C-alpha positions in Angstrom: 0.0 0.0 0.0 1.3 3.4 -1.0 2.2 5.7 1.9 -0.1 8.8 2.2 1.6 12.1 1.4 1.1 15.4 3.2 0.2 17.2 0.0 -2.3 14.7 -1.1 -4.0 14.7 2.4 -4.1 18.5 2.4 -5.6 18.6 -1.1 -8.2 16.1 0.0 -9.0 18.0 3.2 -9.4 21.2 1.1 -11.9 19.3 -1.1 -13.9 18.2 1.9 -14.1 21.7 3.2 -15.4 23.0 -0.1 -17.9 20.1 -0.2 -19.1 20.8 3.3 -19.4 24.5 2.6 -21.0 24.4 -0.9 -23.2 21.4 -1.1 -26.4 20.4 0.4 -25.4 17.1 2.0 -27.4 14.8 4.1 -26.6 14.7 7.8 -25.1 11.3 7.3 -22.9 12.4 4.4 -21.9 15.5 6.3 -20.7 13.4 9.3 -18.8 11.0 7.1 -17.1 13.9 5.4 -16.3 15.5 8.8 -14.9 12.4 10.2 -12.6 12.0 7.2 -11.6 15.6 7.6 -10.6 15.1 11.2 -8.5 12.0 10.3 -6.8 14.0 7.6 -6.2 17.0 9.9 -4.6 14.7 12.5 -2.4 13.1 9.8 -1.3 16.5 8.5 -0.6 17.8 12.0 1.5 14.7 12.7 3.5 15.2 9.5 4.1 18.8 10.3 5.3 18.0 13.8 7.7 15.3 12.3 9.1 17.9 9.9 9.5 20.4 12.7 11.5 17.9 14.7 13.7 17.1 11.8 14.4 20.8 11.2 15.3 21.2 14.9 17.8 18.4 14.7 19.3 19.8 11.6 19.6 23.3 13.2 21.7 22.1 16.1 25.2 23.2 16.3 28.2 20.8 16.9 27.7 20.8 20.7 24.0 19.8 20.4 22.6 23.2 21.3 19.9 24.7 19.0 21.2 27.5 16.8 18.5 30.0 16.1 18.9 31.9 12.9 16.4 34.4 11.5 14.6 33.3 8.4 15.5 35.6 5.5 12.8 35.4 2.8 14.8 37.3 0.3 17.7 34.9 0.3 15.4 31.9 -0.2 13.7 33.5 -3.2 16.8 33.5 -5.3 
């Protein structure tokens, strides 16, 4: 089974929100969509936390201390 990707889950979540906001759904269909949305939200949150932890590890200096550096948007746009 293929592993779910953050981007795919986020796109599906956006679709669910649009569906819930725009369509007249039955209560049962609305609940099913909401339940799927909650699962996708938890998955995305977990993936974002994992990415944040990886970034923290990568940002540590040679002594294991976190090295805070300001984010410069202009230097990343090049």
